N, C-alpha and C positions, 0 to 999 in steps of 0.2 A: 791456570796461570796463578802464581803466588799473589795473594791479595795485596801485600805490602808493595810488591814490585809494580802491580797494576795502579795502585794509588800514587806511587812515585811517578809513574809515567804521566798519569793525568795531571798531576801538579805541574810537571815540567811543561806540558802542552799549554795548560792555563796561563802560566807565567809568560810563555813565549807569545801567545796570542794577545794577552793584555799589554805587553811591551810593544808589540807591532801596532796595536790600536792607538797607544799614546804617541808613538812616532808618527804614525799617519796623520793623527789629529794635529800634531805640531806642524807637520808639513803643510797642512791645509791652512793653519792660522798664521804661520810665519813665512813671509816673503823673503826670499834670498836671491842672490845674484842680481840680474837685470830685472827685478820685479819690484814695483813700488805701489804704494797705497795712495789712491787719488784722494783719500781723506786727509792726507798730510799736506795737500796742496790747496790753493785758493780756488782752483777750477780743474775740471777733468782735462781741458786742453793744456793747462800748465803741466799736469802730470804727464801727459803724453809727450809733450815737448821736452820733458826732462830725460826721456829715454836716450841712451847712447845710440850712435849710428848702427850698431850691430842689432838693435831691437831690444825686445823684452816684453814683460807683462805689466799691464796697468790693472789693478784690482780696484773695482768701484764698490764701496760698501752699500749696504741698504740705506735707502733714503730717497727723497724726491729731489731731483736736479733739474732746474728750469733751464732750458737750452734756447737761447735766442740767436746764437750764431753757431754754425756747424762745428762739431768736434772733427778736426782734420788730421788724418794720419797719412804721411808721405813716405814713411820708412818701411823697409821689409822686415820680416820676422817679428811682427808685433801681434800681441794678444790682448784684447780688451775684454775683461772678465767681470761680470757682475756677481752678485751674491743671490741670484734667483729673482723671483718676481717682486721682491722688496726693493730691488734697485730699479727705480723708475726714472727714465730720461724723458722729461716732459717738454716737448717742443712748443714754445710759446710764440714762435714767429708768425706774423700775419703778412709777410712779404714772400712766401714761398720758399723759405730757406730750409735746407735739409737738417736732420738731426746729427748724422754721422756721414762724413765724406772720406772714403779711402781712395787716394789719388796717386797713380803713377802719371808720368808725363806722356806716355805713348812713344811711338817711333821705335827704331831698332835699339834694343837693349834698354829701354827706358821704363819698362814695366817694374812694379814692385812685387815682391813674392811673399807668400805664406802669411796672410793677414787672417786673424781669427777673431770673431766677435761672438760672444755667447753668454747665455745665462742672465738675461736682464729683461726689463720691460720697456719698450720704446713706445711712447704715447704721443700722439699728435693732435692737430686740430684741423678743421676743414680748409684753412688758409695757409697752412705750412707746406713744405715740400715733401720729399721722400724721407722715410725713416733712415735707410742707409742707401747712399749712392756710391757705387764703386766703379772706377774706371782704371783699366790697365793694371789690374791686380791678378797675378797668376797664383793658382792653388789657394784661392780664397775659401774660407770656411765660415759659414753663418749658420748657427744652430742653437736650439733650445732657448728661444726668445718668444716673448709676447709682443706683437707688433700690431697696433691698432690706431684708427681714427686719423690717419694722415691725409692731407689734401691731394697728394699725388700717389706715389707707389710705396708699398711696404719695403721691398728689396729690389733695387734697380741696379743690374749689372751691365756695364757697357764695355765691351771688348776686354773682359777678364778672360783672356783667351784660353789658358791652360787649366784644365781640371777644377773648375768651380764646383763647390758642394754646398747645397742648402738642405738642411734636414731638421726634423723634430721641432719645427716652429709652429706657433698658433698665430695666424695672420688674419685679421678681421677689420672690416669697416674702413678700409682705405679707398678713397674716392676713385682712383684710376685703376690700379692693379694691385693684386697681392704680391706677385713676383713678376718682374719683367726682366728677361734675359735677352741681350742683343749682342751679337758678334762673338759668341763664346763656343768652345767645343770641348768634348769629353766631359759633358755636364752631368751632374747627379742632383736631382731634385726628389727627395724621398721623405716619406712619413711626416708631411706637414699637414696641418688642418687649416683650411682656408674658408672663410665665411663672409658673405655680404661685401666683398670688394667689387670694383667695377668689373674687371676680369680677374679670374683666379690666378691662372699661370699664362703669361704671354711670352711666346718664344719667337724670335726673329733673327735670321741669319745665324742659325744655330746648327751644329752638326755633332753627330755622335753623342746625342743626348739620351739619358735614362730618366724617365719621369715615372716614378713608381711608388705605390703605396700611399698616395695622398688621398685625403678626405676633402672634397671640394663641394660646398654646399651654398645655396641661396645667393647666387651672383646676379648682378644687375645686367651684365651682357652674357659672356661665355664663361664656362668653367675652365676650359683650355682653348687657346687660340694659337695657332702656329702658322707662320708664313716664311717661305724660303728656309725650310728646315730640311736637313739631309741626314740619312743614315741613323735614325733615331727610333726608340721604342717607348711606347706609352702603355704601361701594363699595371694591372692590379690596383686601379684607382676607383674611387667611389665618387661618382659625379651626380649631383641632384640639384634640382630647382634653380634654373637660370632663366632670365627673361628672353634670351635669344637661344641659340643652339647650345646644347651641352658641350659640344666640341666642334671646332671649325678648323680643318686642315686646308689652308688657303693656298694661293698660287705658288708655283715653283717649289713645292716640296717634292722630295724623292727618297725612296728607300725607307719608308715608314712602316713600322709594325705596331698595330693597335690590338692588344690582346688581353683578355681576362679582366676587362673593366666592367662595371655596372653603371649604366646610364639610366637615370630616372627623372620623370617630370621636369623637363620635357623629354628627356631620354633620346636625343637625336644627334646624329653625326652627319656633318656636311664636308665633303672633299671636293675642292674646286681646282681645275687645271693643274693636276698633280700627276706624277708618273711613278708607279711602283709603291702600292700601298697594300699591305696584308691586314685584313680586319677578321679576327679570329677569336672564337670562344668568348665573346662578350654577351652580356644580358642587356637588352633594351626593354625597359619596363615603363608602362603607362605614358606613352609618348603623345605629344600634341600634334604631330604631323608625321611625315615619313621618317622612320627610324634611321634609315641610312639614305643619303642623297649623294650621288656622284655626278659631277658635271664636267664635261670636257676633259676627261682624264683617261689614262691607259695603264696597262699592266696592273690590274686590280684583282685581288683574291679575297673573296668573302666566304668564309667557311665556319661551320659549327657554332653559329650564333643562335640565341633564343630571343624571340619576341613575345613578351608576356604582358598580361593585363594587371599583374600585381596580386593576383590571388582573389579569393571569393569575397574578401571584406573590402576590396578596393573597387574603384570604378573601372568599367571596361573601356580601356583606351589602348588599342594596339594598332600599329601601322607597320607595313612592310617596308620594302626598299624600292627606290626609284632611281634610275640612271638615265642620263641624257648625253648623247654624243660621246660615246665611249668605244674603246677597242681593247682587245686582249684582256678579257675579263673571264674569271672563273668564279661561279656562284655555286656552292655545294654544301649539302648537309646542314642546312639551316632549318629551323622549326619555327613556323609562323602559324599561330592558331587564332582564329576569329579576328582577322584584321578588319578595320572599319572600311577600308578600301581594298585595293588589290594587294596581292602577295608580293610579286616581283614584276616591276614595270620598266621596260626599256623604251625610252621616248627620244625625241630629237630628229635631226635631219639625216644623220649617218651614224650607224653603229655596225661593228663587224667584229668577228672572231670572238664570239661570246659562247661560253660553255655553261649551261644551267643544268645541273645534275644532282640527283639525290636529295632534294629538298622536300619537306613536308609542308603543305599549305592546306589548312583545314578551315572550312566555313568563311571564305572571303566575302567582301561586300556585306559585312555583318548588319549594317543598318540601311542599306541601299539596294533594294531588289533590282536585279537585272542591270546594274550599272558598272560593276567592276568584275574583272576576271581574275583567276588565280595567277596566271603568267600572261603578260601582254608584251609583244615586241613590235615595235614600229620602226620602219625604215632600217631593218636589220638584215645583214647578209652573212653567209658563210658561218653559221652558228648552229649549235646543237642544243636541243632540249630533251633530256632523257632521264629515265628512271626517277621521276618525281612522283610523289603522291599528291594528288590534288582532289579533295573531296569536300563536298557540301552534304553533310549528314543530318542537317536540320529537318524538322517535320515539314517546314516550308522552305523550299530552296530559294536562296537569294543570289547566288553566284551567276554571273552572266554566262560565261563559258569557262572551262578549265584552262585551255591554252588558246590564245588569240594572236594571230599574225595579222599585221595591218600595214597600210602605206606601201612603200616600195620595198618591202621585204621580199627576199628571194634567196635560193640556194641554201636553205636551211634543212636540218634534219630534225624531225620530231618523232621520237621512237621510245618504245618500252616504258611509257608512263602509265600509271594506274590513276584513272580519272573517272568521274561520273558526269552526267549531263547537267549542265546549268539551265537557266531559263531559256537561253538562246542557242543551246547546243553544247557539244563537248569540245572538240578541237576545230577551230576555224583557221584556214590558211588562204593566203592571197597569191603567194608566189608561184609562178608557173613551174619553177624548178625545185620547189620545196618538196621534200619527201616526208610523208606521214605514214608510218608503218609500225606494226608490232605493238601498238598501244592497247591496253585493256580498258574498255569502257563499260561501266556497270550502271 
């Protein structure tokens, strides 16, 4: 290529890029159309009120803004934009007032649409209300904010029915919840970092929710709590250090997938009175009690999970799973090594239609000789236990038995398992019609 021609090309490209950069910078600094600078008004509320009915953008420059009364937005198509962490809205209320309120009136056709709040720091105190309270706002977007120290909840959404989105926020030290979502559907909560709130993410009357890629650490109660949630997925989250359960899926949930999460310290999941839950491909590490507890539920699948002690430098805290009064359950291909108690325990007054297949349970009853079995089923009927590996290979065997049937259990099949003898035997059955055949005992 001719050197002069190449130089001319490079000069043209440089001029073009420089011109684009100037134009972009000017667009960032110059507000046009229905866009106003809150710095030109006596208060942020005055700037918001100055927007026309068709909405627009309010830019809040860097600075500390003391908020004693909520900033209220009641129009559609409004964006409230800060200039980063330097824009600090400091809630000084001692009467439980919120920092920002986004308010439709509810009822048929009375919601407002497409409100966006982003790129600012919302800071509260222990006696103020929520950082943002939104009701009847469809297609709301809340992102890229620092939200901390509020007396109630960081982000509280009430019947923001259509497509709410919460992403890329740092939410910490809020007394009640980091995020509370009530009565919403098609929800996305993604890539947030939550720390030391009362509850990290609280979901109620929610359906079609995607909770993904959040880091939730050091919470007073739960990392994630859900009640009456339908058709939703919780995936790819890091949950660690909560004083109660890491995750609680409470009553009247249905159609829930929990996959690819890490749960640590306490590292436990509780499912109560729920129908239709898939728990797949999660890591439960250093748990304080049963890693998975299922109570009074049906249509449950638990597959491909790992139950770990955190490695050689961590303390040895591994627990398996316990279920009580369940039906239509599949438990397969899980790996549980050195649980302090049993591996898989089915308890309660009535359990049926349970398939326990292809699991590895090694060295159960880690610190309690002759107390816990690898698999234990109580008052369980019409179920199968097959193709599991249940081994105690310690120099001194602690496992009670590999597989134990108890109570009014009957009509079960226990077959093709690879087990060894525990302190009290290998496979114990009580049902007159239970079949034990084709197992390898070493």
